[in-house]
C-alpha positions in Angstrom: 77.3 133.0 100.4 77.3 131.2 96.9 76.6 134.8 95.6 80.2 135.6 97.2 82.2 133.1 96.0 80.6 133.6 92.1 81.2 137.1 92.1 77.6 137.6 92.0 76.6 135.8 88.8 72.9 135.1 89.2 70.9 131.8 89.5 67.0 133.8 88.8 65.5 131.6 91.8 63.2 132.4 94.5 66.1 132.4 97.3 67.2 135.3 95.2 64.3 137.8 95.3 63.6 136.8 99.0 67.4 138.1 99.5 66.3 141.7 97.2 63.5 141.9 98.8 65.6 142.5 102.2 68.0 144.7 101.0 71.1 141.8 101.5 72.5 141.9 97.3 71.4 144.3 94.8 71.3 143.9 91.2 74.7 145.4 89.2 75.8 145.8 85.4 78.5 145.0 84.5 80.8 147.6 81.7 79.9 144.5 79.3 76.5 144.5 79.9 76.3 141.2 81.6 73.9 141.3 84.8 75.1 140.2 88.4 74.4 140.8 91.9 76.4 142.4 94.4 76.2 141.8 98.3 74.9 144.8 100.2 77.1 146.0 103.0 74.2 144.8 104.9 74.7 141.8 103.2 78.4 142.0 104.0 77.4 142.1 108.0 74.8 139.7 107.7 77.1 136.9 106.4 79.7 137.6 109.0 77.8 137.5 111.1 76.8 133.9 110.6 80.3 132.6 110.1 81.2 134.4 113.8 78.0 132.6 115.0 79.2 129.6 113.0 82.2 129.5 114.6 81.5 129.6 118.1 79.4 126.7 117.5 81.3 124.2 116.8 82.5 122.4 120.0 86.6 121.5 120.4 86.0 117.7 118.7 84.2 119.5 116.2 86.9 122.2 115.1 89.3 119.4 115.7 88.0 117.4 113.1 87.6 119.7 111.2 91.8 121.0 111.2 92.9 116.8 110.7 90.3 116.8 107.8 91.4 119.9 106.2 95.1 117.8 106.6 93.5 115.2 104.7 92.4 117.1 102.0 95.3 118.8 101.1 97.1 114.7 100.9 94.6 114.4 97.8 92.4 112.3 100.1 88.4 112.2 99.8 87.5 112.8 103.3 83.1 112.0 104.8 82.0 112.6 108.2 78.7 111.7 110.2 78.7 108.6 107.8 76.6 105.5 109.4 78.1 102.0 108.8 77.1 98.8 108.9 80.3 96.5 110.1 80.7 93.3 111.8 82.2 92.8 114.9 82.5 89.2 115.3 81.4 85.8 114.1 82.2 85.2 110.0 81.5 82.1 107.6 80.5 79.1 109.4 83.5 77.2 110.6 82.2 73.9 107.6 83.4 76.7 105.1 85.8 78.1 106.5 89.4 78.3 105.0 92.9 78.2 106.7 94.4 81.5 105.7 98.1 81.1 105.0 100.5 82.9 107.4 101.0 87.0 107.9 97.9 86.4 105.2 95.2 88.8 106.1 91.9 86.8 106.6 89.3 87.3 104.0 85.7 89.5 104.8 82.9 88.0 105.7 80.4 88.2 102.7 77.3 90.8 103.2 75.2 88.0 101.4 75.4 85.2 99.8 72.8 82.9 97.5 72.9 79.7 99.0 71.6 81.6 102.7 69.0 81.9 104.8 68.4 85.1 106.6 68.6 83.1 109.5 71.2 81.5 109.1 73.6 85.0 108.1 71.9 86.4 111.1 73.1 83.7 112.9 76.8 84.0 111.5 77.0 87.6 111.8 76.7 90.2 114.1 76.5 93.8 112.8 76.5 97.1 114.6 76.4 100.8 113.2 80.0 102.4 113.2 79.9 106.2 113.3 83.5 106.8 112.4 84.6 111.2 113.1 86.3 111.2 109.9 86.3 108.4 107.2 88.4 109.0 103.8 90.1 106.8 100.9 92.8 108.0 98.4 91.3 109.8 95.0 92.1 106.9 92.6 89.8 105.1 90.0 91.5 102.1 91.1 89.7 99.8 93.9 92.9 98.3 95.3 95.1 101.6 95.7 91.9 103.4 97.5 93.3 102.8 100.6 90.3 103.0 103.5 90.9 105.1 106.6 89.6 106.1 110.1 89.7 108.5 111.9 88.5 109.3 115.1 89.2 112.3 117.3 89.1 112.7 120.9 89.6 116.1 122.3 89.8 115.5 125.9 91.1 112.0 128.1 87.6 110.9 129.3 86.3 110.5 125.6 89.4 108.7 124.5 89.2 106.6 127.4 85.4 106.1 127.1 85.8 105.2 123.4 88.8 102.6 124.5 86.2 100.5 126.9 84.2 99.5 124.0 86.1 96.6 122.1 83.0 96.0 119.6 83.2 99.8 118.8 86.7 99.3 117.6 86.5 96.2 115.4 83.7 97.9 113.7 86.5 100.8 112.6 88.8 97.9 111.9 86.4 96.2 109.9 85.6 98.8 107.2 89.4 100.4 106.7 92.8 98.9 106.4 94.3 101.8 108.4 92.1 103.2 112.1 93.9 106.4 113.7 93.6 107.7 116.7 93.8 112.3 117.0 93.5 114.0 119.9 95.6 117.0 121.8 99.0 116.3 122.8 99.5 115.6 126.7 95.8 113.9 126.3 97.5 110.2 126.6 100.8 108.2 125.9 101.0 105.7 122.8 101.8 102.6 124.9 97.5 103.8 126.9 96.2 102.7 122.7 95.9 99.3 121.4 99.1 98.5 119.2 97.4 98.0 115.9 95.8 101.4 116.2 97.9 105.0 114.6 98.3 107.7 116.8 98.3 111.7 115.4 98.4 114.2 118.0 97.9 117.7 118.0 100.8 119.9 119.3 99.4 123.7 120.2 96.7 125.5 119.8 93.5 124.2 117.7 94.3 127.7 115.4 97.7 127.5 115.0 98.7 124.1 116.2 100.2 121.2 113.8 99.9 117.4 113.7 102.5 114.8 114.5 102.7 110.9 113.6 103.0 109.2 116.8 102.6 106.3 115.5 101.6 104.6 112.1 98.0 102.5 112.2 98.9 98.3 111.5 98.1 97.8 107.6 95.5 95.3 107.0 93.9 94.4 103.4 90.4 95.8 102.9 87.7 95.4 100.2 84.9 98.5 100.6 81.5 95.9 101.0 78.7 96.9 98.6 76.7 99.3 102.0 80.0 101.0 102.6 79.9 102.2 98.8 76.4 103.2 99.0 76.3 104.7 102.0 79.4 107.3 100.7 77.3 107.6 97.6 74.3 109.0 99.5 77.0 111.0 101.3 78.5 114.4 100.8 81.9 114.6 101.1 84.0 117.6 102.5 85.8 120.5 99.8 88.6 122.5 101.5 87.8 126.0 101.2 90.4 127.0 98.4 88.5 124.3 96.0 84.7 126.3 97.7 86.3 129.6 97.2 87.5 128.5 93.3 84.1 127.0 92.2 82.8 129.5 90.3 85.9 131.1 88.6 88.4 129.9 86.1 86.0 127.6 84.7 85.9 126.2 80.7 84.1 128.9 78.2 80.6 128.4 76.7 81.4 125.3 74.3 85.2 124.0 75.9 85.5 121.4 77.3 88.0 121.1 80.8 91.6 120.5 80.2 92.4 116.9 81.0 94.8 116.2 83.3 94.4 112.8 83.6 97.4 111.7 81.9 97.5 108.9 78.9 95.4 106.6 78.4 94.6 104.2 81.5 97.1 106.3 83.8 96.3 106.6 87.1 97.6 108.1 90.6 98.1 105.4 92.7 
């Protein structure tokens, strides 16, 4: 697939040797004298069959997740799937160190660690849970205050949704990790009043291939600062990329010795 997307630019690695020996690619020299690679007819058939097998292997849940992830990517967000994140579901600082928050203000998140606490006291103060959100995303910005982390839970069936709603600790973990949390499901799976009011709702009208999404209810916004452990998990994981970005990844790059164009605007400018 990378050979197809790169218009045949060779990497000269062992995998190309295997593909050449199998007859799936063939060397080609351009009129300018550059050596490139081309997929043979057999290589194109093999690639098409592999894509069809991949599509068939996806469950309806995964296809719905991919469809909504594409919408988030189009909106300019950075999206991850299959993350495992530690989250606090109850407890917090001890009563002696807790200060009352002003009315209407979001409570401060408990710290990941404190120099004046022992591991035993931290374990007693906080209850941790591994959260695995279907989609976790942030805005594409370098300003921490503008990140707006979100969790989108994908539920293709009513049974899956009801099972999730029965686990309060799981929902608490999602809320601890983000500023807004949404459920995404096909229209007719549930009514808005069945979902806790602090969760937003997106529904899919139509099929997985040609349907469109509608927001039934925005999520309740709560200020959230991403903990250090979440940042580390995001650094280790690979975010999703849209098919359009992948297809153009090897085209239109700067020539040798040139720097890419600076689209960041004037110094200090950033997009909220």
